[in-house]
Structure formats: C-alpha cells, structure tokens
N, C-alpha and C positions, 0 to 999 in steps of 0.2 A: 379740627379747624385748619391746622397747618397742612394737613393732608389734602383738604379741599382746595386750599389756595394753590398748593403745588400742582394739583391736577389742572386747575384753570390756567396756570402759567404754561404748563406743558402743552395744553390745547392751543393756547394763543401762539406758542412758539411754532407748533406744527402748521397752524393756519398762516402765520407770517411767512414761513418757508414756502408754503404752497403758493401764496400770493406773489411772493418774490420770484418763484420759478416761472409762473405763468406770465409774470410781468416781463421776464427776460425774453420770452418767445416773441419773435418779430411778427409784425402784422401780416407779412407775407407767409410765414410758416403757419400762422393760425388760419389764414384764408385757404392755404393749400391743403391743410389737414381737414378743414371743413368740406372742401370740394371733394376730397378723397372719400370722406364718409358718405357724401351724396353721390358717389360713383361718377363724378364729372372728372374723368382722368386727364383730359386735355388741360383743363384749368389747374388741376392739382399739380401736374408736372411743371407747368409754367411758374406757379406760385412757390412750390416747394424748392425749386431751383434757386429762386431769389432768396428764400429764407435760409437755405443752406450756405449761401455765400456769406451770410452774417454769422451763422452758427454751424460750423462744420462738424460739431460733435453730437449733433442730434441724431441718435441712432434710429429713432422712430421715423424721423423725417426722411432718412436715407432709405429705410424699408418701404415707406409709402411711395417714395419717388420711384424705386425699382419696380414696385407693383404697377404703378401708373404707366411706366415706360413699357412694361410687358403688354399691358392692355392697349397701348398705343402702337404696338408693333416695333418698338425700338429695343431689340433684344440685347445688342452689344452694350448699349448704355445701361440697361437694367442690370446686366451682369456686374458691371462696375459699382452700381449703386448698392446692390445687395452685399457685395464684398466689403464696401465701405461701412455699411451698417454692422456687419459681423466683426469688423476690425475694431469697432468702438466697444461693442459688448455683444453678449449672446442673448440679450433680452428678447430679441425678435426672431431668434433662430427657429423656435417652434412655428411661428407664423410663416416663415419662409418655407419651411419643410412642408407645412400643410398646403401651401400654395403650389409647391412642386407636385405633390400628390394629386391635387385637383387638375392641374394641366396634363399630367401624365395620363391619368384616368380618362380625361376628355379625349386625348389622342387615341387611347386604346379603343374607346367606344366608336370613334370615327373610323378607325381602321377596320373594326369589325363590320361597320356599316358598308365599307368599301368591299369587303369580302362577300357580304350578302348581296350587294348590287351586282357583283360579277356573277354570282350564282343565278341571278335573274336575267343575265345577258345584258345588263344595263351598263355598258362600258363608260358612257358619259358620266353617269351618276357615280360610278366607282372611282373615276378619276377625280371628281370633285371631293368625294369623301377622303380619298388618300391625300389629296392636297391639303385638306383641313387637318388631317391627322399629322401631316408633316409640320404644319404651323404650330400645333399644340405641343408636339414632341420637341420642336426647336425651342419653343418658349420654356419648356420644362428644363432643357439643358442650359438655358441662360440663368434660370433660377438656381439650379444646382449643377455647376460645371463639372463636378466630380461624378455625376451619375452616369455609370456605364450603361444602365438600362435605357436612359434617354438616348444616348448616342447609338446604341444598337437599334432602337426603334426608329430613329431617323434613317439609318441605313436600310432598314426593311421598307420604310415608306418610299425611299428613292427607288428601290427595286420594284415595288408595286407600280410606281409611276413610269417605269421603263428607263430611268435615268441611271444607267449602269456605271458610268464613270464616277458620278458623285457617290454612289453606293460603295464602289470599290475604294474610293478615298477614305470613306468613313470606316469601313471594315478593316482596311489595311492599318489605319491608325489604331483601331481597337486591338488588332492582333499584336501590334508592336507593344502597346501599353500593357496589355493583360497577359500576353503569351497564352491566350486562350485557344484551345483546339477548335471550339465552336466558331470563333471569329475567323480563324485561319481557314476553316472549311467554307465559310461564306465568301472569303476572298477567292478560294479555289473554284468555287461554283461559278462566280462571275467570269473569271479568266477562262475557265474551261469552256463555257458557252461561247465565248468569243473565239476560241480555238476551233470549235465545231463550225462556226460560221465561215472561218477561213478554209476549212476542209471542204465545205459545201461548194465553194466557188473555185476549188482546186488550186488555191494559193498555198501550196505546200510549204514553202520557206517561211511564210508568215505564221502558218499553223504550227510548224515545228518550234518557232521562237516563242509562240504563245503558250503551248503545252509545256515547254521547258520551264516557263515561269512558275507554273503550278508545282513542278518538282522541286523548286527552290524556295517554296514558302516555308518560313520558319514555323515550327510547332505543328506542321501537318504530318501526321503519322504516315509512314510508308504503306501501312495497311488500309489507309483511307480509300474508299472507292474512287474519289476524284484523283488521288495520286496514282493508283494503279491504272485507271483508264487513261489518264494523261500520259503515263509511261508507254502504254500500248499505242496510243495515237501518235506519240513522238516517234515511235518505231515505224509506224505506218507512213507518216509524213516523210521520214528519212528514206524509206524504201521507195516511195513514189518519186522522190527527187532523184534517187539512184536510177530508177527505170527511165525517167525522162532523159537523164544524161546518157545512159546506154543507148537509147533509141536514137538520140541525136548524133552521138559519136561513140561507137563501140570501143574506141581507143582512149576515151576519156577516163578520168579517175573515178568512175562510177562506183567502184568497189568500196571506196572510202565511205560513201553514204550508207551502203549496206552493212559495213562494219559498225557504223554509228547506230544503225537500227538494231543490230545485234546487242549493243551495249544497253539499249532500253529494254529489249525483250527477254533476254536470257535470265535476268534476275527475277522476272515475273513467273518463271517456271518453278520457282521455289517459294513455298509458303504463301501462295496466292489466296487472298481472302475472297475476292469477287470471282467465284468459281464459274459463273456463266460466261466469263471472258476467256476462259482457258482454251476452248476450241479455236477461237479466233487467233489467239497467240500462236498456237502450234501451226495453224494454217499459214500464218504470215511467216513463221520461221522456215517452213518448207521453201518458200520463195527466196528468202534471204540466204539460207544455206546454199541453195542451188546457184544463186548468182555469185556466191563467193567460192564456188567450186568444191564445197564441202558435201560431196555426194552421200557419204554414209550418214552424216548428220541429217541431211535432207530426207533420206529414206526413214530414219528413226523418227523424225518429226512427223512424217506422213502417217506412220503406223500409230503414233500417239494420238494424232488428230482423229484417225479412223476409230480408234478404241473409245475415244470420248463420245463419238457420235452413237456408238452402240449402247 
C-alpha cells in the first residue's frame, strides 16, 4: 500500500514539475516554437526573439531561432544563436550537426548540378546552380563555423562563379589556419593564373610581382608544379624587363634584371619535378647567360637544351 501511495506521489511530483515548466514558458516562446514546427520560419523568428528576451536560458529556443534565421537567410545572426544554444547546453548539438550535414549535402548536390550543366554547355544554368551551392555552403558554415569543409566548399564555389578575389580570400585564410598544402596550392593556382594574364598583356613588372607572391606562399612545397612554373615565369618576366631596358638604353643597368632572372632559374636546374619545363628553362638560360657575358655557360646551356630535345 505504501509503495502504491509513493508511486502516486512521485507521479504527481513529475506532473507538477512538468506543468510548472510549461507554465514558465512565455506565450511568445510557445507561439514561436509552434510556428517553427509548422515551418513558418518568419513568424518563428519574430516570436522566438520575443520569448528569448524573457528567458535567455532556453537552449531549445536559441536552436530553433538559429534554424529559422538560416532559413530566412540571416546567416550571421544564426551563427550567434547556435553559439548561444551550445553555450547553455549540448542538448541540441546533435540537431545542429544534423542540420549542418543537410545544408552541406544540399550544397554538394547543387555544385554537382552546376558541373553537369557546364558539361551540357548551359553556362546560365551552371551559374545558377553554383550560386545556390554557395548559399547552401555559406549556410553550413554559419551552422558550424569550425567546419573547414564548408569554407573550402565556399572557396570552390567562388572559383566556379569566376569570383577569384573572394576565392583567394577564403583559401588564404584556410592556408593560414590549417597550414594545409592543399589550401596553399589553391591560393597558388589563383595567383598563378593572374600572373599568366599579366604576361599575356606583356605587363612584365606586374607579372613578376604576381609570380613572386606564389614563391612566398607558406607551406607550398618547392617541388609543387605551381611553385616551379612560377619560378620559371618569374625568371622569364625578369629577362623580358631586362631586354626592354637594354633595347631602350644599352647603357642602362639591364644586367641587374638578368641577374635577377638567374636567381629564379638556376635553382630549377637541380631536382626539378616538372620535367616538361626543363627544355624551356635551359633555353631561357642561354639568353640570360649571353646577356650577362657568360659565354661558356651560355654554350653549355645551349648544349643541354639541344640534348633534351633529342
């Protein structure tokens, strides 16, 4: 009998606690959470904000607010809301992680659609898909600001959209944070292509400055193709500037630029990874040595170039 009475008391106690807890929830929070369940995220955001002014320790409310803000395109606000929820407890950490996975996978699907559209020569469609992918990946990065996968995907989306400067900003930040060779190579690729554009319009000083930036990227191995090719192009740009100086005034200090070219080229003759670049290096060295009055070295470079062609 006592056991039965005890069970009833415990049940009533649990019931009373539950009723008390729900009773503490503000009308605004209740309305906001109901709107959230109904996927009315505009109303949910408005009401949840009101409710959280009354009870700032509502971890569920902060989670639902963050979710609603993502759906409403307010990524910065959402980032703060999710952070607030996690600072109160980890109760909704699995929900937040599941939402990150959903948004990231959505972005990956849209990016793949963009690639497929490019394959169909549908440039307009591809741009739309890449833009949608960027939004999804940006949303995922707001949900989980520590996700390097999200930030890398954002960088790739910017590249696909032709927004090189924004992509460079993303990958440079990643390279600094992670010391990743992959991120460093992405940075190198963007800068390298900019250098090629400068070479194409014969702006050799700008090209030299640009390729030199590749050579100074942290964590980019000296055996990386972008490093080696940038070193060669730095030498070529220096030689071109030297030629222009010599043609303009043969009494100018044009040899300084050829010596600079030598500094880029000679290290490449040792342990070169990109072997298809070797004939071009020796061919350019023939010109550089000749302009520096190093006749024997110029002849040796010519023999080396000819032997490679054979």
